[in-house]
SEKOL-710611 format. One record per residue: residue in one letter; x, y, z of N, C-alpha, C, O in turn. Coordinates in steps of 0.2 Angstrom, whole numbers, plus 5000, padded with zeros to 4 digits. Example, Ala and Ser with C-alpha at 12.3 -4.5 7.8 and 13.67 -1.06 7.14 Angstrom:
BEGIN
a506649725039506249785039506649845039507149835042;s506449895035506849955036506450005039506750065040;
***
This chain:
BEGIN
m500449945000500050005000500450065000500350114996;r500950065004501450125004501750134997501850184995;a501950074994502350084988501850114983502050144978;l501250094983500750124978500650194979500650234974;l500650214985500550284987501150324985501150384982;d501750294985502350324983502350334975502650384973;a502150274972502150274965501750334962501850354956;v501250354965500750404963500950474966500550524965;a501450474970501650534974501050564978500950624977;f500750524981500150544985500350594991500850584994;r499950644991500150694997499450705001498950724998;a499550695007498950705012498750775012499250815012;g498150795012497950865012497850895005497450945004;r498150865000498050884993497650834990497250854986;d497750764990497450714987496950674991496950674997;r496450644987495950604991496150534989496250514983;l496050494994496150424993495550384995495250385000;y495250344990494750304991494950224990495350214986;l494650184995494850114995494250074993493650094996;t494350014990493749974988493549924993493149884992;g493849924999493649885005494149825006494649815002;d494049785011494449735013495149745014495649715011;a495249805018495949825019496349785024496949795024;f496049755028496449725034496549655035497049625037;s496049615032495949545034496449495031496549435033;r496749515025497149465022497949485022498349435020;g498049545023498749565022499149545029498949525034;p499849555028500249535034500349585039500549575044;a500049655038500249705043499549745043499549805041;p499049725046498449755047498449825051498149875049;l498849825056498949885060499249935056499149995056;e499749925052500149975048499649995042499650055041;v499249955040498649985035498250035038498150085036;w498050015045497650065048498050135049497750185049;r498650135051499050195052499050235045499050295045;v499150195039499150235033498450265032498450325029;i497950225033497250255033497150315037496950365035;e497450315043497350375047497750435044497550495044;r498350415042498850475040498550505033498650565032;t498250465029498050495023497350515023497050545018;s496950505029496250515029495850485023495350515020;a496050425022495750385017494950365018494750365024;e494650365013493950345013493850275010494350255007;m493350235013493350165010492650145010492250165015;v492450105005491750075006491850005010492449975010;l491349985013491349925017491449865013491049855008;g491949815014491949755011491749695015491549705021;n491649645012491449585015491849565021491649545026;h492549565020492949555025492949605031493049585037;d492849665029492849715034492149705038492149715044;d491649685035491049675038491149615044490849625049;r491449565042491649515047492049535052491949525058;l492549575051493049605056492649645060492749645066;l492149685058491749735062491349695067491349715073;k491049635065490649595069491049565074490849565080;q491649545073492149515078492349565083492349555089;l492549625080492649685085492149705090492249715096;r491549705087490949715091490849655097490749675103;g490949595094490849535099491349535104491249525110;l491949555103492549565108492349625113492449615119;a492149675110491949735114491449725119491449745125;d490849685117490349675122490249605125489849585128;g490749565123490849495126490349445123490249395126;t490049465117489549415114489849375109489549335106;m490549375108490849335102490849265105491249245110;r490549215102490549145104490849105099491049045101;k490749125093491049075087491749075087492149125088;r492049015086492749015085492949045079492649035074;i493549075079493749105073494449075071494749045075;s494549075064495149045062495849075065495749135067;a496349045064497049075067497149135063497449185066;r497049135056497149195052496749255055497049315055;h496149245056495749305059495949325066495949385067;q496149275070496349285077497049335076497049375080;k497449315072498049355071497949425069498249475071;t497449435065497249505063496949535069497049595070;l496449505072496149535078496749555083496749615086;d497149515084497749525089498149585087498349635091;a498249595081498649645078498349715079498649765080;l497649715078497249775078497049795085496649845086;q497149745090496949765097497049835099496649865103;p497649855098497849925101497349985098497350035101;v497049965092496650025089495949995089495550025085;a495749945092495049915091494549955092494049955087;e494550005097493950045098493850095092493350105089;s494450125090494350175085494250145078493850175074;l494550085077494450055071493650035070493350035065;r493450005076492749985076492250045074491750035070;t492350095077491950155076492050175068491550195065;w492650175066492750195059492450145054492050165049;l492550085055492150035051491450035051491050035046;d491150055057490450055057490150115053489550115052;a490550165052490350225048490450215040490350265037;r490750165038490950155031490250145027489850105029;p490250175022489650165017489750105013490250075012;l489150085010489150035005489350054998489550014994;f489250114997489450144990489650224991489450254996;v490050244987490150314986489950334979490250314974;s489550384979489250414973489450484972489250524975;e489850494967490150564965489950574958489750524954;d490050634955489850654949490150614943489850594938;r490850594944491250564939491250484940491550454936;f491150464946491250394948490750364953490450404957;l490650304953490350264958490750214961491050174957;l490850214967491350164970490950114974490550134979;v491050044973490749994977491249944979491749944975;h491149904983491649844985491549794980492049774976;a490949764980490849704975490549714969490849704963;g489949744969489549754963488949784964488749804970;i488549794958487849824959487449774954487749744949;r486849764956486349724952486249754945486149814944;p486449714940486349744933485649754931485449804927;d485149714934484449724932484149784936483649814934;l484349794943483949844947484449904948484149954951;g485049904946485449964948485649974955485549934959;l485950034956486150054963485550044968485650014973;a485050074966484450084971484150014973483850004978;g484249964968483949894970484449844972484349784973;t485049864974485649824976485549814984485549864987;s485549754986485549744993486149754997486749754993;r486149755003486749765007487249705006487849705004;k486949645006487349585004487649584997488249564997;e487249604993487549614986488149664985488649654982;f488049724988488549764989489249734991489749754989;l489149694996489749664999490049594996490649584996;t489549564992489849494990489649474982489949424980;l489349524979489149504972489749494967490249534967;r489749434964490249424959489949404952490049424947;t489449354953489249324947488549344945488149364950;w488349344939487649364937487449324931487749314926;p486849284932486449284939486849244944487349204942;p486749264950487149234956487149154956486649124955;t487749134956487849054956488049034963487948974964;g488149074968488349054975489049024975489248994980;d489449044970490149014969490549074966490249124964;i491149064965491549114962491649104954491949144951;v491349044952491349034945490649054942490149044944;g490749084936490149104932490249164929490749204930;p489749184925489849254922489749304927489449304932;r490149364926490249414931489649464930489449474925;w489449494936488949544936489049604931488549624928;h489649624930489849674926489749664918489749704914;e489749594917489649584910488949594908488849604902;a488449594912487749604911487549674913486949694912;c488049714915487849784917487849834911488349834908;p487349874911487349914905487749974906487949994912;a488050004901488550054902488150124905487650134902;g488450154910488150214912488550274910489050274906;d488350334913488750394911489250414916489550464915;r489450364920490050374925490350314926490150254925;l491050314928491450254929491250224936491150254941;v491050154935490950114941491650074943491850044939;i491850094949492450064951492350014957491950024961;f492649954956492449904961493049864963493549864959;g493049824968493549774970493349704971492949684966;h493449674976493249604978493349544974493449494977;d493449554968493449494963494249474961494349474955;a494649454966495349434965495349374960495749374955;p494849324960494849274955494749294948495049264943;g494349344947494149374941494749424938494749434932;g495149444943495649494941495449564939494949584939;l495949594936495849664934495349664928495449634924;v494849714929494349724924494449794922494349844926;d494649814915494749874913494349884907494549874901;r493749914908493249934903493050004903492450024903;r493550044904493450114905493250144898493450114893;p492750194898492550234904492050214908491750254912;h491750154907491150124911491350084917490950094922;l491850044917491949994922492749984924493149984919;l492849984930493549974932493549924938493349954944;g493749864938493849824943494549814945495049794942;l494749844951495449854954495749794957496349794959;d495349744959495649684963496049644958495849604954;s496749654958497149614954497549564958498149544956;g497249544963497549484967498149494971498649454971;c498249554974498849564978498949514983499449494985;v498349494986498349444992498649374989498849334993;y498649364983498849304980499549314977499849264973;g499849364979500549374976500649414970501149414967;h500049444967500049474961500249554962500749564965;a499849594959499949664960499349704964498849674965;l499549754967499049804970498949854965499449884962;s498349874963498149914958497749984961497449974966;g497950034958497550094959497450134953497650114948;y497050184954496850224948496750294950496550314955;l497150334946497050414946496550444942496650444936;l496050464945495450484941495550544936495350544931;e495950594939496050654935496450644929496450674924;e496950594930497350574924497150514920497450494915;d496550484922496350424919496950374918497050344913;r497250364924497850314924497850264929497750274935;l497950204926498050144931498750134933499250144929;v498850124939499450114942499550044946499050034950;q500050004945500149944949500849934952501349964949;v500849904958501449894961501449814963500849794964;p501949784962501949704964501849694971502049744975;a501549644973501449624980502149614983502649594980;v502249634989502849624993503049544993502649504995;g503649534991503849464990503749434984503949374983;a503349464979503149434973503749444968503649424962;
***
């Protein structure tokens, strides 16, 4: 993440940073990601992994977490423990989408048939295939999505990889978690930027 920000010469206070979600649960340094978010005043749409993390943080705070969690999730929770309260508050305020004049930002997708207004919370967080298959295999939602008048930017679909159908669609999940690249997009320059995953 720091390498990507360096590659675009990001400057806090001058530039705006938007994230497509799932910032904490899969990488090796979730606390450092939180520090970057704080330092940059980044905005983010809620992702499915963020939603699970939020539920876990709530359960830890109020003592209601009963379900066993995986070692990987426990490692993430342990790393984030020093900032658990502020992170929980921040995640709780994350929107499901960001709608601006030039772009629409979502984590997973929007329903091709009903559009933004008809997309459910679960679909904003998990939509990949259309019609839904309940699996990661199948035609993607964006293949059935009619072209709109602004760019739809999304993440979530590492198995599907980078989707570049500008000026209508841009899927930025290029599989960094699997050792591929981390991708970003500079809206004003219409420029895609990628950095290799650490260790790749």
